[in-house]
N, C-alpha and C positions, 0 to 999 in steps of 0.2 A: 601404669598407664603411660602412653607415649604421646608426645606433643607432635601434631602434624600440621605444617603450615602450607596452605594452598595459596598460590600466587595468581594474580590476574594473568590469564593465558594469552598467548599471542594469537589473535583472531585473524591474522593474515592481512594481505593487501596493504602492508606498510603501516598497520595500526600501531600507534604508540601509547594510546590510552583509550579507556572506555568509560562510559557513564553508567553509574548504577541507576537503573530504572525502578527496580522493586526487589525487596528481599522476601523470600518465602520461608525463611527460617529466622530464629532469634537465638540469642545467647541462652544456653541451657538446653536447647532442643537436641534430641537424639535423631540423627538423620541416617538414612540408609544409603549405601553406595548407589550412585546413579539417580538419586532423588534430586529434583530441581531445587537449587538453593536460591538462585537469583536470576533476574533478567538484566542484562547489560546492553548498552547501545553503542555501536561504533558509528562512524560517518556513513557506513554503507548499509548496515542491517542491525536488527535486534537479535540477540542470542540468549537462549536459556542456558545457564551454567549448571551442570550436574555435579553432585558431590563425588569426588574420586575415592572416598573411603566411607566406611560406616564408623560413626563416632559422635561424640557430643560437642556441640558448638561452644567454644570458649570465648571467641571475640569475632567481631565483624568490622570491616573497614569501609567507611563511606555510607552516607545517608543517600536516599534517592535524590538524584540531581548532581551528586559529587562525581568528579572525574578521578579515576584511579589509573596510574601508569601501568603499562604492561610490565610484569615482573615484580610488582609491588605486592606486599601481603594483602590478601583479600579476606581470608577466613582462616581461623585456627581451630583445630579439633583436638580433642583427647580421644585416642584410640587405644584399644586393648592390645597387649602383647601376649606371647605364649606363656610368659611367667606370671601374668596378672589374672585376677579373678575375672570371669566374663562380665562385660558391661550389661547392665540391665536394659532390656528392650521393652518396647510397648507390646501389649498383648497381640499375638499372631503377626507381628511386624515381620518376623523372619520368613513367614510364609508368603510374603508379597515379593515376587520376582522383580529384579531390577531391569530397566530397559534403557537403551541409548537415549541420550537427551535429544530433544527435537529442536531444530532451529526455526523459530517463528518470529513474527512481529509481536510487539507488546500487546497485552490483552486490552481490548477496547473498554471504555468506561460505561457504555450504555448498551442495553440489550437490543438485539436486532430482531426483526420479525422471524418467527419460527415456522418452518414448513408444517402443514397440517398434520403430517404423519407423526410428528413428535408430540407427546402428551403435554398439556398445558403447564403442569408443575415444572417441566424442564426448561421453560422459557428463559430463565436466568442463566441456565447452564451453557446454552449455545451463544456464540458471538459471531454472526455472519457466517454460519456454517462450521465454526470451530468449536470443539468441546473443550472447556477449560478443566484440565486434569493433568496430574503428574504422569510421567512415563510409567512409573510403577503401577499406578491405578489403571492406566490404559492396558498394560500387559495383563493385569489380574482380570479385568473385564473381558478381554479377548479370550482368555482361557476358560472363563465361566460362560461364554456365549452371551454376555450382556451388552446391549446397546447403551453406551454411555449417554447418548442423546436423550434417553428416557429417564435419566437420573437427575433429580433436582439438586443443584449445588448450593450448599449453605456457606461456602467460604467467600472470601473477598471477591467481588466482581462476579459472583456466581460460580466460582471454582468448586469442583467436586473434591471433597475431602475424603480421607480414608474412612471416616465414620459414615459419610454419605454412601460410599461404595458398599461397606459392610451391611448397612441397613437395607440397601436394595437387594443384595445377594441373599439376605436372611428373611426378606419380606417384612421387615419392621419399619415403622415410620422413620423417616430421616429427620435429623435435627432441623428445627425451624430456622429459616433464614431471618436475619434481623428485620424487624418490622420497618416498613417505610414510614417516613415522617408524616404526621397528619397534615393534610393540606389545609391551609387557612381558608376560612369561609369566604365566598365571593362577596364583593361589595366594595366599599370605599375605604376600607381599613388601611392604615398606613403599613408599609413594609419596611422593616428595619433590618440592620445587620449587613455584613459583607461576607464574602467567601474568597479565600485566596487559593489560587491554583498554580502550583509550581510548574514552571516551563521546563519539562524534562523530556527525554526520549526522542521520539520521532518529531514531536512538535518543536523541540529545541533545534534539531537539525534543520527542519524546514525554515524556522525563523532565521537561523544563521545564514543559510544559503540565499534566502530571499533578500536579506539585508545586504549581503555581499554583492549579489547581482545588481541590485538597484543602485548601490553606492558606486560600483566600479564600471557599470555599463551605461553609457548615455543611450537611453531608449528612444527610438524613432517609431511612433505609432502611425499606422495607416489603416483606414477603414474603407471598405468598398462593399456595395450591395451587389448581390449576384442573383440573377433570375434562374432559379433551379426548377422551373416548371417541367422542362424536358427531362431533367435528371430524375425528378420525382416520378414521372411517368415510366421511365426505364426501371427505376428501383421497384415500383409497384408491379411492373410486368415480370421482372425476374423473381420477385418474392412469390408471385402467384404460381410460379412453376415449381416451387420447392415442395418436397414431401411434407405431409402433415406433421406438425410438431417441430420442423427444422427451424433453427434460428433465422430471423429475417436479416436482410442486408440493411445497414444503416448508411448514412452519408459518409462516414469516416473512410471505409475502404475505397470509395470513389475518389475522395479528396487525396488519399494516400497515393493511389495510382496516378492521379493527375500531377501530384507533386514530383513524382519520378520524372515525368516528361519535362516539367518546367525547370527543375534543378539542373538538367543537362545544359541549359542555356544560361543559368545563373549559379555557377559552382561556388561563388563566394558566399552563398546562403546555405550551402551544405558543407560547412567548415567548422573547425574548432580553433579557438585561440589558445595557444600554448604560451601563457604569460611568462613562464620562467625563461623560455628561449626566445620570446618575442617573435613568434612565427605563427602563421595561419596554416593549419593542416586541412587541406581540401580533400574530401573523401569522394571516391568514385562511386562507391555503393551508398545507398540511402538506408540508414538505420533510424527508423521512425520512433521517437518517444511519444507515448500516449499518456498524457496527464490523467491520472485516475484518482478519484476520491475514495479513500478507504476509511475504515473505522479508526485507524491510527493517524490519519491526516493524508496529505497529498503525496502520492508516489508517481514515478514515471517509469513504468515498465517499457521495454524496448522490443519492437518488431524489427528483426535484422533482415537486411537485403530485400527491401520492398521491391526493388527493381526486378527480382527474380521470381516474384510471386504472381499467381493469377488473382483475379478479383476475389474468388471464393476462398483461396488459400489465405489471402491477406485478411479477409473478413474473419476467418476462423482464428488466425493468429492474434489479431487485435483482441478478440473475445477471450482467447486463452490467457494471454499475459495480463489482461486487465483483471480477470477473475482471480488469477494467481496472486496478484498484488492485493486485491481486496480481502482474500482469505488468509493472507500472511504466508502463502506457500511459494512465493516467487523466489528463485535462487538469486544469489548476489549478482551473478553475471547478467541476469534478466532485468536488473534495475540500474544498469549503467551502460555506457557506450553509444548513446543516441547521437545523431548528427544534426537532427532538426526535430522539433517537438510540435505536436498538434494538441490543442486543448479545447474541450467542448463541455458545456454544462447542460447539454441536451435541452429539455423543455424549459430549464431555468436560464437558458443562454442569453436572455435579454436582447437588447438592441445593439449595444456597443459594450465592449470590454477593453481593458488595457493590460493584457497578460505580461507577466515578467519573464524575461528570457531565462531559459534553463542553461546557465553558464556551464561550460565555456562555448556554447553554441552561438550561432549568429542570428537565428530567427526562431520565432514561435508563431504558429498560425492558430488564431482563435476563431472558433466556429460559434456563431450566435444562432438562436432558434430560427427555424423556417416558418413563415406565416403567409397566409393568403392576403394579398393587398391589391387594391385597384391601381392599375398602372396604365399609362397611355402607350398603346402599341399600334403602330401604323395609323396614327391619327384618331384612334378610337380607344375608349376606356375598356380594359379587360382585366379579369381577375388573374393574377399571376402569383406563383409561389416565390417569395423573396427571402433571401438569407444574407446576412452581413458576415463578412470576414474581417475580424479585428486582429491585426497582426502587429508584432513588435520586432524591430531589427536593431542590431548593434551598430549605431551610427558611426562608430570609429572605423568600421571596415566595410559597411554597406551604405552606399550613398542613397539619399532619398529617392533619386530618379530610378535607380536600379531596384529599390524595394517596391516602388509603385509599379514599375514595369513587370516585375515578377508576379505581383498580385493580379495585374491585368491579364497576364498570360494564363494564370490559373483560372481566373474568371472565365476567359474565353473557352477553355476546355470544359469547365463545369456547365456552362450554358449550352454547349454543343457536345454532350457526353459521348457521342459516337466517336469523336475525334480522340478521346482518351485512348482508345484501343486500336487506332490506325497507326501503323509504323511510319516513321519518317517525320 
């Protein structure tokens, strides 16, 4: 037998270490080449690490949450050589073709709603559109013409195991997933015990970045209400002209288009702070970050060059990058490079929020929910659709007056939406 040492790979973009998020193998396991061994997390993305060889696991380095430097020993195998007896394999394991490892976000911990077309037993298998399975299982299923979404996964987090796949292909019952804990009866019974959740992966990155932003940036918050009655009328009119089944326009593309006009007069708000060189980098193009809630936590996919997009194009791109982030399919370059960020909780938007700046940007625009309220218009009470903008600015480089003036200019465009599209 030959000892094979696999080291933490260089995952690019200046990465010097990566966090172990989860192991999918253990000491003593026989793994196949290209089988996913682990999920690791850099500051930019989560990556599934495939096995470079077929062999038996001798040792693993790092528990979930531990940081392992690039180039350090990660996993050690025993592999067979030409002079050795063949290594014992699992039944029919050799018949499972290997596949390239996929780059995805970490598997979410809770099941997502499943589309009606997917059978109910497979509910634990899908996670917001993603099927939890190894590349080898995916390849085997494709060759057999089997939809993995119809297979019930019995592995951790609903992952489809080799046994699940074989059972589905052979038409035999799959292994039963671990039974859920029995719910305590309702009533006034005391609840005891605690649960510890280790802060790792995407949640660790979010926690670190939020802490750094709040600690290093003196936030200036500014809230203003906007009468979006005319904007809502225009939005409804445009949506009414869409083909049946086409995605509707939301407020976000209108706000993005209006921001392009406003930032031309307030370039200090479309800038990045380079702390190492102590300079502000003002961007001529507007690269809009769209804060998006995903199963793994908050991510900020980027719509590039908003200034060069039509309203429809902007709407489509916001939808595309947001869905890519939610499904874990966003490329690394799609999750970085924004110059200003917009955040909205939709119907959960509340009345006021205090968003944290997406460093090293200068500003973040928070969109609260739009509601009908009685307002005094022209001396009479009228029902108007009102929406608050709750925004935060880096007070080191954006004065309070300029922040307020920018939001007032944005308000003016949104209250008279035709002006968003008039040049000059």
